[in-house]
Backbone bond lengths (Angstrom), bond angles and torsions (degrees), N, CA, C in turn:
res aa  C-N    CA-C-N  psi(-1)  N-CA   C-N-CA  omega(-1)  CA-C   N-CA-C  phi
1 M - - - 1.471 - - 1.524 108.74 -
2 D 1.300 119.65 127.41 1.455 124.89 178.24 1.524 109.66 -83.61
3 I 1.333 116.02 128.81 1.464 121.31 -179.01 1.508 108.24 -123.09
4 T 1.318 117.92 131.15 1.465 122.64 -177.34 1.526 110.10 -128.05
5 D 1.316 114.93 130.92 1.479 119.79 176.80 1.521 108.43 -79.50
6 N 1.336 117.14 129.97 1.461 120.50 -177.34 1.533 113.07 -90.61
7 G 1.304 118.27 7.43 1.462 120.32 176.65 1.510 114.36 92.45
8 H 1.297 120.19 -4.83 1.473 123.10 -178.85 1.517 111.17 -123.32
9 G 1.320 117.07 15.37 1.451 119.32 -179.84 1.493 113.69 87.73
10 N 1.360 119.70 -4.58 1.450 122.75 178.92 1.524 109.50 -91.49
11 V 1.307 115.89 146.60 1.460 121.60 -179.62 1.512 108.18 -108.51
12 V 1.326 117.05 122.79 1.459 122.26 -178.65 1.516 108.72 -103.00
13 E 1.336 117.95 116.48 1.459 123.00 179.89 1.519 108.51 -97.74
14 Y 1.323 114.87 65.94 1.464 117.93 -174.72 1.512 111.86 -74.00
15 A 1.314 119.58 -25.40 1.470 121.20 -178.32 1.517 111.03 -65.72
16 A 1.338 116.58 -40.82 1.471 119.42 -179.31 1.514 110.80 -64.62
17 H 1.350 116.63 -43.53 1.460 119.54 178.25 1.520 110.88 -64.65
18 K 1.309 117.20 -37.57 1.469 120.39 -179.72 1.524 110.66 -65.06
19 D 1.338 116.70 -42.11 1.474 119.72 179.60 1.519 110.89 -64.52
20 A 1.345 116.77 -42.07 1.467 119.24 179.89 1.518 111.22 -64.32
21 A 1.336 116.74 -42.41 1.466 119.96 178.73 1.521 111.18 -65.17
22 S 1.335 115.13 -36.87 1.479 118.58 178.73 1.520 110.72 -64.93
23 R 1.335 116.54 -41.41 1.462 119.38 178.53 1.519 111.34 -64.59
24 R 1.362 116.61 -42.28 1.462 118.76 177.93 1.516 111.41 -63.48
25 G 1.330 116.69 -41.13 1.459 119.85 178.13 1.519 112.22 -63.58
26 S 1.336 116.64 -39.41 1.463 119.86 178.21 1.515 111.31 -65.01
27 D 1.351 116.03 -41.21 1.468 119.00 178.06 1.516 111.18 -62.00
28 V 1.329 116.93 -42.22 1.471 120.07 179.04 1.522 110.77 -63.37
29 A 1.348 116.50 -42.51 1.466 120.12 179.72 1.521 111.51 -62.47
30 V 1.348 115.73 -41.59 1.470 119.30 179.16 1.526 110.72 -63.82
31 R 1.330 116.69 -42.57 1.469 119.59 179.70 1.522 111.48 -63.57
32 I 1.326 116.14 -41.52 1.463 119.39 179.41 1.526 110.52 -64.06
33 C 1.333 116.85 -43.60 1.475 120.37 179.17 1.523 111.50 -62.23
34 V 1.347 116.52 -42.22 1.471 119.91 178.81 1.525 110.36 -63.06
35 A 1.332 116.79 -42.31 1.467 120.01 179.84 1.522 111.08 -64.22
36 V 1.331 116.27 -40.74 1.472 119.53 179.74 1.518 110.86 -65.99
37 I 1.333 116.81 -43.61 1.470 120.31 179.48 1.526 110.30 -61.92
38 A 1.334 116.54 -42.75 1.465 119.58 178.48 1.526 111.25 -62.18
39 S 1.326 116.57 -39.70 1.466 120.07 179.15 1.522 110.98 -64.24
40 V 1.336 115.87 -42.43 1.473 119.38 179.92 1.524 110.67 -64.97
41 L 1.328 116.88 -42.64 1.463 119.73 178.48 1.523 111.24 -62.71
42 A 1.334 116.25 -39.44 1.460 119.13 177.23 1.512 111.18 -64.62
43 L 1.345 116.51 -38.43 1.466 120.04 178.18 1.523 111.09 -64.27
44 V 1.343 116.27 -44.48 1.466 120.02 179.36 1.524 110.69 -63.01
45 A 1.350 116.49 -42.05 1.460 119.57 178.72 1.529 111.79 -63.04
46 A 1.351 115.56 -40.50 1.462 118.87 178.88 1.524 111.28 -64.26
47 I 1.338 116.34 -42.33 1.472 119.85 178.51 1.520 110.53 -62.62
48 S 1.332 116.67 -41.37 1.467 120.48 179.31 1.519 111.27 -63.26
49 L 1.351 116.45 -41.69 1.463 119.51 179.99 1.520 111.13 -64.74
50 V 1.350 115.25 -40.90 1.466 118.35 178.69 1.515 110.75 -63.40
51 T 1.348 115.93 -41.14 1.463 119.83 -179.91 1.523 111.31 -64.70
52 L 1.348 115.71 -42.24 1.459 118.92 -179.78 1.519 111.73 -66.86
53 S 1.343 115.62 -39.54 1.463 117.99 -178.18 1.520 112.27 -69.55
54 S 1.341 116.06 -25.73 1.469 119.23 179.71 1.514 112.79 -93.33
55 N 1.322 117.61 5.41 1.454 121.63 -178.39 1.522 109.24 -93.64
56 P 1.292 118.03 107.47 1.454 119.24 -177.08 1.510 113.52 -67.68
57 A 1.304 117.61 -23.88 1.464 119.22 178.82 1.512 110.72 -64.81
58 L 1.349 116.74 -38.33 1.453 119.78 177.43 1.522 110.92 -69.15
59 A 1.320 115.01 -36.38 1.459 117.76 176.51 1.521 110.63 -62.69
60 A 1.314 115.17 -36.11 1.459 118.85 178.43 1.518 111.15 -66.73
61 T 1.355 116.49 -32.81 1.451 119.37 179.83 1.515 111.36 -67.06
62 S 1.354 115.53 -40.16 1.457 119.31 -179.49 1.523 111.84 -71.12
63 S 1.322 116.66 -28.68 1.453 119.18 178.20 1.518 109.82 -90.13
64 A 1.296 115.47 166.64 1.464 119.89 -177.98 1.515 109.13 -74.09
65 S 1.334 115.34 116.88 1.454 120.25 178.13 1.519 109.18 -83.27
66 P 1.309 117.14 144.44 1.463 119.29 177.65 1.512 110.60 -61.09
67 S 1.277 117.35 134.67 1.461 122.75 179.31 1.510 109.33 -117.42
68 A 1.321 114.03 -176.15 1.463 118.52 179.00 1.518 111.19 -62.78
69 S 1.367 115.10 -37.36 1.462 118.18 179.32 1.524 110.70 -67.52
70 D 1.364 115.67 -36.54 1.464 118.99 177.57 1.520 110.31 -62.73
71 S 1.342 116.04 -42.74 1.456 119.69 179.21 1.518 111.48 -62.71
72 S 1.331 113.91 -37.19 1.463 117.57 179.78 1.514 110.94 -65.89
73 S 1.385 115.06 -43.03 1.459 117.92 179.77 1.522 110.78 -66.98
74 T 1.376 115.23 -34.96 1.456 118.20 177.88 1.514 110.53 -64.30
75 N 1.324 115.04 -45.23 1.460 118.41 178.73 1.523 111.30 -64.19
76 A 1.348 115.52 -34.59 1.462 118.97 -179.48 1.515 110.55 -68.07
77 S 1.380 115.87 -32.08 1.459 118.69 179.98 1.524 111.89 -80.73
78 S 1.325 116.50 -9.34 1.452 119.42 179.19 1.515 110.20 -70.40
79 S 1.315 113.89 151.94 1.461 119.15 178.70 1.514 110.34 -68.19
80 S 1.299 116.72 137.74 1.465 121.86 179.63 1.514 111.73 -80.86
81 S 1.321 115.29 -2.82 1.455 118.80 -179.77 1.518 109.94 -68.92
82 S 1.301 117.71 141.34 1.461 122.37 -178.73 1.510 111.97 -74.30
83 S 1.307 118.27 -10.60 1.457 121.39 -176.77 1.508 113.62 -101.31
84 A 1.312 119.69 -6.32 1.458 121.24 -176.28 1.522 110.63 -153.12
85 T 1.341 115.82 148.12 1.469 123.72 173.83 1.519 107.31 -131.58
86 I 1.322 115.37 120.82 1.465 119.96 -179.57 1.529 108.06 -129.78
87 S 1.323 116.88 118.21 1.458 122.81 178.16 1.525 108.66 -143.96
88 D 1.331 115.63 -176.39 1.468 119.26 -179.82 1.528 111.37 -63.88
89 A 1.326 117.56 -35.51 1.461 120.91 -175.07 1.516 113.49 -101.65
90 I 1.333 117.63 -25.42 1.466 120.43 -173.27 1.528 109.88 -129.91
91 T 1.314 115.22 130.70 1.464 121.68 170.11 1.530 106.85 -124.58
92 D 1.328 115.31 107.74 1.473 120.46 -175.61 1.525 108.19 -126.16
93 T 1.312 115.29 87.42 1.469 119.65 -178.24 1.522 112.90 -75.93
94 Q 1.344 115.56 -15.54 1.471 119.91 -178.85 1.525 112.51 -101.21
95 N 1.316 116.19 -0.71 1.463 121.25 -176.86 1.541 111.45 54.73
96 L 1.323 114.89 42.95 1.461 119.79 -178.36 1.529 112.33 -73.57
97 L 1.314 117.77 -29.24 1.459 120.24 -179.37 1.527 112.03 -77.27
98 G 1.307 116.77 -31.17 1.459 120.48 176.47 1.511 112.97 55.19
99 G 1.342 115.88 -126.04 1.454 120.59 -177.94 1.517 114.39 -74.52
100 D 1.319 118.40 -7.21 1.475 121.20 178.48 1.524 112.66 -89.16
101 L 1.331 116.97 7.87 1.463 120.01 -176.74 1.525 111.65 -58.86
102 A 1.328 117.75 -43.64 1.462 120.53 -177.42 1.529 111.56 -65.34
103 S 1.333 117.10 -43.75 1.470 119.55 -178.90 1.530 111.11 -67.03
104 V 1.327 117.06 -35.39 1.461 119.96 177.65 1.531 110.00 -68.05
105 T 1.339 116.36 -40.14 1.468 119.89 177.39 1.523 111.02 -61.81
106 D 1.333 117.39 -41.69 1.477 120.90 176.65 1.524 111.24 -62.66
107 A 1.319 116.59 -37.45 1.469 120.07 178.61 1.529 110.94 -65.35
108 I 1.326 116.92 -37.45 1.471 120.79 177.15 1.532 110.08 -63.16
109 T 1.326 116.16 -43.17 1.466 120.64 179.05 1.527 110.97 -63.69
110 R 1.318 116.65 -44.01 1.463 120.87 -179.55 1.537 111.39 -64.73
111 T 1.313 116.86 -40.57 1.466 120.45 179.20 1.523 111.17 -63.12
112 K 1.312 116.68 -41.16 1.464 121.26 177.95 1.527 110.62 -61.51
113 K 1.324 116.43 -42.40 1.453 120.79 -177.24 1.526 111.64 -69.36
114 E 1.328 117.46 -39.40 1.453 121.07 -175.23 1.517 113.85 -82.07
115 T 1.304 117.42 -31.72 1.465 120.27 -173.14 1.512 114.58 -121.60
116 G 1.328 117.81 -16.95 1.453 120.18 -174.83 1.513 113.51 80.15
117 V 1.326 117.45 9.76 1.461 122.03 -178.93 1.522 109.57 -95.80
118 T 1.328 115.51 130.49 1.463 121.75 175.70 1.532 109.04 -91.49
119 V 1.308 116.60 126.66 1.468 121.53 -178.45 1.522 109.35 -108.19
120 R 1.319 115.69 131.25 1.469 122.22 174.88 1.528 108.25 -122.38
121 L 1.320 115.76 133.21 1.465 121.80 -178.49 1.521 109.34 -113.56
122 L 1.329 115.59 134.46 1.465 121.27 -179.30 1.534 108.65 -133.87
123 Y 1.325 115.58 117.22 1.470 120.96 179.43 1.531 107.77 -118.21
124 L 1.330 115.08 118.51 1.466 122.10 -179.00 1.523 109.28 -129.34
125 A 1.323 114.29 167.79 1.472 118.77 174.86 1.518 110.00 -78.62
126 N 1.345 116.99 -43.02 1.466 121.30 -176.68 1.522 109.84 -145.29
127 F 1.325 116.19 151.03 1.449 121.50 170.35 1.531 109.05 -86.73
128 D 1.312 115.88 171.51 1.460 121.34 176.22 1.528 108.68 -67.45
129 D 1.333 116.46 118.45 1.467 120.22 -176.49 1.518 113.27 -66.72
130 S 1.324 116.62 -20.41 1.467 119.27 -175.65 1.528 112.56 -80.42
131 K 1.317 118.32 -8.82 1.461 121.13 -176.45 1.527 110.19 -130.61
132 N 1.315 113.97 157.11 1.452 119.66 173.50 1.529 109.27 -65.94
133 P 1.343 118.95 137.27 1.473 120.42 -178.26 1.526 113.43 -55.26
134 N 1.324 117.29 -39.76 1.466 119.58 179.48 1.524 110.95 -65.32
135 T 1.332 115.76 -44.76 1.461 119.88 179.73 1.519 111.16 -64.64
136 W 1.344 115.40 -43.19 1.466 119.23 -178.67 1.524 111.35 -62.83
137 T 1.333 117.36 -43.07 1.471 121.17 -178.98 1.525 111.11 -67.34
138 S 1.334 117.35 -42.31 1.468 120.58 179.92 1.529 111.23 -63.73
139 Q 1.333 116.68 -42.57 1.460 119.75 178.59 1.523 111.45 -65.49
140 L 1.330 116.17 -39.40 1.460 119.43 178.11 1.524 110.83 -63.11
141 L 1.321 117.49 -43.13 1.472 120.96 179.99 1.520 111.41 -62.94
142 E 1.329 117.74 -43.78 1.461 120.20 -178.99 1.526 111.60 -68.26
143 S 1.316 117.16 -29.82 1.465 120.36 179.25 1.520 112.35 -69.71
144 L 1.309 117.60 -18.28 1.463 121.93 179.97 1.527 112.57 -85.78
145 D 1.349 117.90 2.96 1.463 122.64 -178.18 1.532 110.11 51.00
146 P 1.345 116.83 63.15 1.466 119.54 -172.36 1.523 112.41 -72.88
147 Q 1.325 115.19 157.93 1.453 121.48 172.33 1.531 109.05 -69.11
148 P 1.313 117.48 159.19 1.465 118.95 174.81 1.524 110.62 -56.98
149 N 1.327 116.29 143.67 1.467 122.77 179.26 1.535 111.28 62.80
150 T 1.312 114.75 57.84 1.467 120.73 176.88 1.531 109.19 -111.59
151 V 1.334 115.34 133.64 1.467 121.86 178.75 1.522 108.25 -119.12
152 M 1.310 116.26 131.83 1.465 120.91 177.06 1.531 109.28 -115.28
153 L 1.329 114.90 129.15 1.464 121.66 172.22 1.522 107.37 -105.12
154 A 1.321 116.03 112.86 1.464 121.37 -179.27 1.527 108.85 -112.10
155 V 1.323 115.90 128.62 1.464 121.71 -177.34 1.530 109.03 -127.78
156 A 1.329 116.33 128.11 1.467 121.89 172.78 1.537 106.06 -107.54
157 S 1.314 114.73 101.55 1.470 118.95 -170.96 1.531 113.09 -64.47
158 Q 1.328 117.74 -34.94 1.462 120.15 -178.70 1.526 112.50 -84.01
159 D 1.318 116.48 -29.79 1.463 120.09 177.81 1.536 112.10 -78.28
160 G 1.310 114.59 -22.02 1.464 118.27 -175.60 1.522 113.38 74.58
161 N 1.341 116.86 27.10 1.465 122.09 -179.69 1.527 110.70 -109.48
162 L 1.303 114.67 142.52 1.468 121.90 176.55 1.521 107.97 -135.95
163 V 1.318 116.37 129.00 1.464 121.55 -177.08 1.523 109.25 -131.16
164 V 1.338 115.41 136.43 1.470 122.13 171.83 1.518 107.12 -113.45
165 A 1.324 116.60 121.12 1.458 122.21 -179.88 1.531 109.35 -120.11
166 V 1.336 115.67 143.65 1.468 122.03 179.83 1.515 108.09 -120.31
167 S 1.318 117.12 134.90 1.467 121.12 -178.40 1.531 110.30 -63.31
168 S 1.320 114.95 149.90 1.470 120.98 -176.73 1.524 113.13 -69.42
169 N 1.343 117.77 -18.23 1.460 120.77 -179.78 1.529 111.76 -93.71
170 S 1.319 116.59 22.43 1.460 120.94 -179.41 1.529 111.00 -87.45
171 D 1.327 115.00 165.14 1.466 120.49 176.50 1.521 109.84 -70.47
172 E 1.315 114.22 160.07 1.467 119.83 -174.67 1.518 112.17 -61.82
173 W 1.325 117.12 -38.96 1.466 119.28 -177.52 1.519 111.91 -62.88
174 L 1.335 117.14 -28.34 1.458 121.13 -176.33 1.527 112.27 -87.96
175 K 1.321 116.53 -37.75 1.459 118.17 -174.22 1.524 113.93 -92.25
176 K 1.331 117.92 -3.08 1.461 117.74 177.55 1.534 109.76 -68.01
177 Q 1.319 115.81 152.46 1.458 121.43 -170.81 1.519 112.69 -63.03
178 S 1.316 118.22 -35.34 1.467 119.99 -179.62 1.525 111.48 -63.63
179 T 1.327 117.09 -36.46 1.460 120.19 177.62 1.521 110.62 -68.62
180 V 1.330 116.95 -43.93 1.462 120.92 178.74 1.533 110.43 -60.33
181 D 1.317 117.02 -40.85 1.467 120.33 178.68 1.526 111.45 -63.63
182 D 1.340 116.49 -42.20 1.467 119.79 179.89 1.532 111.10 -64.86
183 L 1.323 116.71 -39.75 1.470 119.71 178.77 1.530 110.59 -66.51
184 S 1.326 116.99 -39.01 1.467 120.18 179.36 1.531 111.09 -64.36
185 K 1.322 117.05 -42.30 1.468 120.64 178.80 1.522 111.19 -63.54
186 A 1.356 115.58 -42.75 1.460 119.05 -179.83 1.532 111.32 -63.04
187 A 1.339 117.12 -39.10 1.472 120.24 -179.61 1.523 111.97 -74.25
188 L 1.319 118.02 -30.71 1.465 121.20 -175.51 1.528 112.76 -79.29
189 N 1.309 117.52 -31.97 1.468 120.27 -172.48 1.533 113.92 -58.28
190 P 1.350 120.71 -47.15 1.478 118.58 179.80 1.526 114.09 -66.30
191 I 1.319 116.61 -15.60 1.463 119.84 -178.87 1.524 111.44 -85.73
192 V 1.328 116.58 -38.92 1.474 119.93 -173.86 1.530 113.36 -102.15
193 S 1.324 117.93 -9.45 1.461 119.59 -174.95 1.526 113.44 -85.91
194 Q 1.322 118.35 -5.09 1.458 121.57 179.95 1.534 109.77 -142.47
195 S 1.298 113.70 166.39 1.463 118.45 -174.89 1.521 112.57 -65.03
196 T 1.310 117.32 -37.87 1.471 122.08 178.83 1.519 108.86 -108.03
197 P 1.326 118.57 119.20 1.463 120.22 -178.97 1.523 111.78 -60.51
198 D 1.328 116.19 135.77 1.461 121.97 176.56 1.521 107.43 -102.59
199 W 1.340 116.19 93.19 1.456 120.71 -174.47 1.533 112.36 -68.90
200 A 1.308 116.17 -37.13 1.466 118.83 179.13 1.533 110.83 -66.72
201 A 1.347 116.34 -43.09 1.469 119.52 177.94 1.520 110.88 -63.47
202 S 1.332 116.64 -33.56 1.464 120.61 177.58 1.529 110.86 -59.79
203 A 1.327 116.63 -47.51 1.465 120.23 -179.82 1.527 111.19 -67.28
204 K 1.330 116.61 -42.09 1.470 119.76 -178.43 1.525 111.88 -66.70
205 D 1.334 116.52 -41.22 1.468 119.10 178.69 1.521 111.29 -63.90
206 M 1.327 117.12 -36.85 1.456 119.08 176.99 1.524 110.45 -63.91
207 M 1.326 117.63 -41.06 1.463 120.43 179.37 1.523 111.44 -68.30
208 N 1.325 117.63 -35.35 1.467 119.79 174.67 1.528 110.93 -63.52
209 A 1.324 115.49 -37.50 1.463 119.49 177.25 1.531 110.97 -65.59
210 I 1.329 117.45 -34.98 1.470 120.72 176.45 1.524 110.04 -62.47
211 V 1.326 116.23 -45.03 1.470 120.51 179.18 1.527 110.53 -60.08
212 Q 1.331 116.25 -43.63 1.457 120.43 -179.00 1.531 111.26 -65.32
213 E 1.321 116.77 -42.40 1.460 120.18 178.52 1.529 111.16 -63.17
214 K 1.314 115.19 -37.97 1.469 119.30 178.85 1.524 110.75 -64.87
215 K 1.325 118.05 -42.44 1.461 120.54 179.15 1.519 111.19 -63.32
216 T 1.323 115.71 -41.40 1.461 119.72 178.45 1.523 111.31 -62.76
217 S 1.338 115.50 -42.47 1.458 119.70 179.80 1.524 111.21 -64.76
218 T 1.333 116.94 -41.53 1.464 120.74 -179.70 1.518 110.78 -65.10
219 T 1.338 116.74 -41.53 1.457 120.19 178.74 1.520 110.96 -62.01
220 T 1.319 116.11 -44.03 1.467 119.97 179.74 1.524 110.98 -63.05
221 S 1.328 116.86 -42.98 1.468 120.50 179.38 1.522 111.00 -63.09
222 T 1.342 116.16 -41.36 1.461 120.15 179.41 1.520 111.51 -63.17
223 V 1.323 115.71 -41.12 1.466 120.02 178.67 1.522 110.60 -61.66
224 W 1.331 116.39 -45.46 1.455 119.35 -178.81 1.520 111.63 -66.14
225 V 1.334 117.00 -36.83 1.465 119.57 176.86 1.524 109.79 -64.42
226 G 1.344 116.93 -42.91 1.455 120.17 177.58 1.517 112.51 -61.30
227 V 1.327 115.57 -42.12 1.468 119.66 178.03 1.522 110.59 -63.14
228 A 1.325 116.88 -42.01 1.466 120.26 -179.79 1.524 111.29 -64.03
229 I 1.340 116.82 -42.70 1.469 120.17 179.30 1.521 110.44 -65.38
230 F 1.343 116.68 -42.88 1.461 120.79 179.39 1.529 110.57 -61.48
231 A 1.336 116.55 -43.09 1.461 120.48 178.47 1.528 110.87 -63.78
232 A 1.340 116.56 -38.91 1.466 119.63 179.30 1.525 110.85 -65.22
233 V 1.339 117.07 -40.10 1.470 120.19 178.60 1.520 110.63 -64.94
234 L 1.346 116.72 -42.68 1.462 119.95 177.81 1.533 111.03 -61.40
235 L 1.334 115.60 -41.84 1.459 119.50 178.04 1.524 111.33 -61.74
236 L 1.335 116.02 -41.39 1.463 120.40 178.43 1.524 110.92 -61.27
237 L 1.337 115.87 -46.87 1.465 119.48 -179.70 1.528 111.12 -62.66
238 A 1.325 116.56 -40.35 1.465 120.12 -179.94 1.523 110.74 -63.54
239 I 1.344 116.80 -43.09 1.467 120.15 -178.72 1.531 110.65 -66.30
240 V 1.340 115.97 -43.95 1.469 119.24 179.62 1.526 110.28 -62.27
241 T 1.339 116.36 -43.93 1.465 120.02 178.49 1.519 111.56 -60.77
242 L 1.326 116.37 -42.25 1.460 120.89 179.25 1.512 111.26 -63.22
243 V 1.335 116.35 -44.09 1.468 119.99 -179.45 1.519 110.80 -63.08
244 V 1.344 116.32 -45.79 1.467 119.79 179.97 1.521 111.19 -62.33
245 T 1.335 116.75 -41.51 1.466 120.69 179.59 1.522 111.45 -62.78
246 I 1.332 116.38 -44.37 1.464 120.26 179.75 1.525 111.15 -62.70
247 M 1.338 116.91 -43.76 1.461 120.15 -179.63 1.519 111.44 -64.11
248 R 1.347 116.66 -39.64 1.466 119.25 179.18 1.524 111.45 -65.19
249 R 1.350 115.68 -40.79 1.453 118.60 179.09 1.521 111.72 -64.74
250 R 1.333 116.17 -38.41 1.466 119.16 177.97 1.526 110.93 -63.73
251 H 1.331 116.20 -43.82 1.461 119.49 179.23 1.517 110.74 -65.47
252 A 1.339 116.16 -41.36 1.456 119.60 178.97 1.519 111.21 -64.76
253 G 1.347 117.33 -32.81 1.458 120.76 178.40 1.516 112.77 -71.88
254 K 1.344 117.21 -28.81 1.460 120.53 -179.18 1.520 111.60 -80.17
255 E 1.334 118.16 -40.37 1.456 121.44 -175.79 1.519 112.80 -62.80
256 P 1.323 120.99 -47.69 1.463 119.86 178.68 1.518 112.62 -60.67
257 G 1.315 118.65 -31.25 1.458 121.72 179.67 1.509 111.41 -60.43
258 G 1.345 116.31 -45.30 1.455 120.30 178.79 1.504 111.77 -63.90
259 H 1.328 116.69 -42.37 1.451 120.29 179.72 1.523 111.21 -66.95
260 R 1.334 116.35 -37.48 1.451 118.60 178.10 1.534 110.70 -63.10
261 H 1.337 115.26 -39.08 1.460 119.54 178.34 1.519 110.24 -60.88
262 S 1.333 114.73 -43.64 1.457 120.06 179.73 1.518 110.59 -66.04
263 H 1.335 117.14 -41.15 1.452 120.72 -179.44 1.519 110.98 -65.11
264 R 1.366 116.65 -37.51 1.456 118.19 178.01 1.526 110.94 -61.20
265 G 1.351 114.15 -41.71 1.455 118.00 177.09 1.513 111.66 -61.97
266 E 1.347 115.92 -41.38 1.455 119.38 179.96 1.521 110.71 -65.02
267 R 1.383 115.08 -40.02 1.460 117.78 179.58 1.533 110.69 -64.28
268 K 1.361 116.44 -37.91 1.462 119.17 177.63 1.522 110.79 -63.87
269 N 1.349 115.58 -44.22 1.454 119.32 178.71 1.520 110.29 -61.88
270 T 1.328 115.49 -40.23 1.464 119.47 179.63 1.516 111.06 -64.15
271 G 1.384 114.46 -40.60 1.467 118.10 177.85 1.511 111.92 -61.15
272 V 1.346 116.21 -42.14 1.465 119.59 178.46 1.515 110.99 -62.10
273 S 1.338 115.60 -42.50 1.458 120.39 -179.18 1.520 110.58 -63.54
274 L 1.338 115.17 -41.58 1.463 118.36 -179.66 1.532 111.19 -64.34
275 R 1.354 114.73 -40.73 1.459 116.99 178.69 1.520 111.20 -63.69
276 K 1.338 117.08 -40.64 1.465 120.78 178.32 1.529 110.75 -62.59
277 S 1.326 114.98 -41.89 1.468 118.65 -179.07 1.516 110.48 -65.10
278 S 1.340 116.61 -40.38 1.465 120.65 179.67 1.530 110.91 -62.87
279 R 1.346 115.32 -42.32 1.465 118.88 178.44 1.520 110.95 -63.25
280 S 1.343 115.52 -40.03 1.471 118.31 -179.97 1.514 110.74 -63.50
281 R 1.370 114.45 -42.35 1.467 117.46 -179.77 1.527 111.06 -63.50
282 H 1.365 116.14 -41.70 1.465 118.98 177.49 1.519 111.52 -61.58
283 A 1.321 116.71 -40.19 1.469 119.94 -179.68 1.524 110.82 -65.14
284 R 1.357 114.78 -44.86 1.461 117.88 179.29 1.521 110.98 -63.19
285 H 1.330 115.85 -40.14 1.455 119.89 179.50 1.532 110.74 -62.27
286 G 1.356 115.97 -39.63 1.468 119.13 178.62 1.512 111.40 -64.72
287 R 1.350 115.88 -42.43 1.462 118.95 179.60 1.516 110.73 -64.01
288 N 1.318 116.60 -42.09 1.464 120.04 -179.67 1.529 110.76 -63.66
289 S 1.338 116.72 -39.22 1.457 120.21 178.99 1.524 110.28 -64.23
290 A 1.330 116.06 -42.47 1.469 119.73 179.38 1.514 111.27 -63.11
291 E 1.344 116.22 -44.78 1.459 119.85 179.42 1.516 110.85 -61.97
292 S 1.371 115.38 -39.56 1.471 118.78 -179.93 1.516 110.98 -64.34
293 E 1.337 116.60 -41.14 1.453 120.37 179.05 1.515 110.65 -65.88
294 S 1.320 115.13 -39.06 1.475 118.49 179.37 1.517 110.34 -62.94
295 R 1.347 116.46 -44.58 1.463 119.38 -179.60 1.518 110.23 -64.24
296 Q 1.386 115.77 -37.82 1.462 118.59 179.58 1.527 110.83 -64.61
297 D 1.327 118.00 -40.57 1.454 121.79 178.50 1.511 111.15 -63.55
298 G 1.343 115.36 -40.04 1.467 118.47 178.93 1.513 111.88 -63.58
299 T 1.282 115.68 -39.23 1.470 119.52 -179.88 1.516 110.82 -65.12
300 N 1.322 114.68 -43.74 1.465 119.10 179.29 1.521 111.41 -61.59
301 N 1.324 115.94 -40.28 1.459 119.53 179.33 1.515 111.11 -63.92
302 T 1.325 115.17 -39.77 1.465 120.02 -179.79 1.500 111.21 -63.74
303 E 1.369 113.31 -45.02 1.448 116.85 179.07 1.525 111.92 -62.01
304 S 1.325 113.65 -39.40 1.475 117.42 179.01 1.519 112.12 -62.89
305 S 1.313 116.12 -41.72 1.474 120.03 179.95 1.511 111.27 -67.77
306 Q 1.324 114.95 -38.91 1.461 118.45 178.14 1.532 110.55 -63.26
307 G 1.254 116.64 -40.76 1.483 119.61 -179.43 1.519 112.20 -64.82
308 T 1.235 114.38 -37.28 1.453 118.79 179.90 1.526 111.33 -65.61
309 S 1.321 114.41 -37.95 1.466 119.59 -179.94 1.509 110.70 -65.73
310 S 1.299 116.97 -38.75 1.462 119.77 -176.96 1.494 110.25 -67.06
311 L 1.317 119.25 -31.08 1.418 120.61 176.25 1.522 111.55 -69.91
C-alpha cells in the first residue's frame, strides 16, 4: 500500500482506494460485457428460429413426404378409365397428360421433397362461366383444406384459360404476386410456343420454376441472416470498446488526483523548507555583519591607540 504525507500530518491512503475502485470498475465492465454477449446470442438464436420457421423445406421434412409407396397408392386410386385420371394430386378429366402421367407424378414428389411445396394439377374442359377463373380456382383450392405452401395449376383446355393459385397459408415468398406471375409464365410457355400444346412440359416447367424461386428465397434469407449476425457482432465490439474506454478514462482520472494531492503536500513541505533556509541565511548574514562591524571597531581602536603613542 502506498502512503503519502500531505504536509499537514494526515496520511492519505489513495492507493488502496484506487485499487478498490479499479476492482469495482472491472466487475462492472465484465457484467456489461456478459450482458451484451447474452443479448447478441439471443438475437442470433431468434433470427435462426425465424429463418427455420419460414423455411418450407424444413416444414416438408417434418411432414410426411410423398414416397414411392405413396405414388403407388396414388396411382392405384386413379381411375382406370382411359379418358380420365383422378388422384390426390392430379385431376385430368381430359387425359391431357396421357403417357406422361408417371413422369409428372414423379416431378410432383420431387418438388415436395426439395421445396416443401405441394403441387395439385387440375385439367378441365371449361371453368365455371359464372365466376372469374382466378376467383373460381382460388375458392376451389381453399375448399380442399390445402397444406401450407400448396400450388394449384388449373387448365381449361377448351376455354384456353390457365390459372396458377397459391393457398393463403403459404409462405410469403411463394404467395407474393411476382412469384405467381413467374409460375404462370413458366406453365403457359410450353402450351403457346408450339402448334401442339405440351401439357406435361407445362406442369414440369412450373415445378422447375417453384424450385428456382425457392432457391432464390433461401439465398436471400441466408444473406439477411448473415448481415444481421455481422451487425450484431459489430455492435458487440463497439459496446465492449466503449465500456473499456470509459473505464480506462475513469481510472486515469482518479490516479492523477492522488498524485496531485501528494504533490501539493510536497510543494507545501518544500515551501516550508525554503522559508526555513531563507531565515537561516538572513540570520547568518546578520551574524556576519555584526562580526565584521566588531572587527572594524577593533581596528579603529588599535589605530587610535597607535597614534596616541606616536605623539
